[in-house]
C-alpha positions, 0 to 999 in steps of 0.5 A: 309244139303243143301236145308234146308227148312225154316219153321215156327211152328204155335202153341206152346202148348204141342204138338206144342213144341214137333214139334218145337223141333223135327224140330229144331233138324232135319238137313233138316229144319231151324225153323225161328219162332214159332207163338202163341197168348198166351204170356206164350207160347211165353215166353216158346218158347223164353226160348227154343231158338225160335224166338216167334211171336204173329200172322201170320202178324209178319211172317219173310220173307223167310218162306217156309213151316209151321206146324199147331199144334193148336186146330183142330177147327182152322186148316182150318182158319190158313192153308188157311191164310198160303197158301195164303201167298205162304207157304206149310203147314203140318196140324196136324190131324184131317185135319179139324172138318167139311165137309165145312172146309175140302172143303174150305181147299182143294179149297184153296190149289188148288187156291193158288197152295200150297202143303197141307199135314196132319200129320198122324204120325202113318204112320211113326211108326217104328213098322209098317216098314215093314207092319205087315202082308204078306196077308191082314187079314179078321179081324183087331182090332185097339185099342187106349186110352189116359189119356187125358180127352175128349167127344165122338166126340173128341174121334173119331176126335182126337184118332180114326182118327189116326187108320182110316187113318192107316187102309186106308194106310195099306189096300190101301182103300182110295176110298169112296166105300171101306169104309162102317160103319157097327155099332157104339157104345158109352161106357163111355168115349169111342167109338167103330166102326166096318167098312168094308174096302175092303175085311177086317172087321175092328174094331176101339176102342178109349177111352179118360180118361184111366189110361194109354195111349196105342195103339195096332193092333190085327189081325187074323194070319194064326195060331193064333191071333197076336198083335202089340203094337204101343206105343213108346216114344223116347227122343230128341236124338233118331229118332222117328215117328215125326222125320221121318214125318219131313223127309217125309215132306222135301222129298215131298217139294223137289220133292221126294216120301214119305208116308206123308198123302196128303191133300186128305188122311187127308180129307178122314180120317176126313170125315170117322171120322165125319161120325162115330161121326154122328152115336153117 
């Protein structure tokens, strides 16, 4: 493919490795390097065929874009450093973990004139193409659970934030006055929140430490309750949501339209997650 984007992947943990492999397999990208401070992660990356370096100071010349797939509390520092190096950035969700970090990232994007995006991958879930309903339901229930451990705060910032963005995307409710928290409950390893979004009442349920990982959307249809599973695993030879997200990233970098979550979209989802977490 002409005009391949030269990209670096920052972070080579469990999901960072998936990012790097998907970007490497994508015809629109050349992965120039992966960056991770941990020697073991770099050894794994090198065994996978990547040029692995320990810090951003070692970035090779020519990097045009980067994916930040590191712990959420490092997103702001790393993304800002990349933007000041003239690099466009895709940051895994959540965009950041505090209001101050969100503001600093948005300010840096404006000051550097770099493009900043958020990796809300569920926008590219094949189950949601086309949209699951013709008429906006009055009540929608998002349920998401993971086998990974976590606390109530991380349940909201790590899991529920997926669906906070997805609901806003499907309902076109990004404006601040389109979101009102009606109630928040903590139960065991999970959190439930009920929110008014536009004309719909939306229930969000998120749980860490479950026996299995899964995600669903339920809504009241014209005649019955409808349910749509969102969980799907694909091997590297198949096109999955992450591959489609990288296609969207390349499209916006080359001046095309896509559904990739902008920095402002990511900021909205993160702020809403923080507002819910503050009720716990």
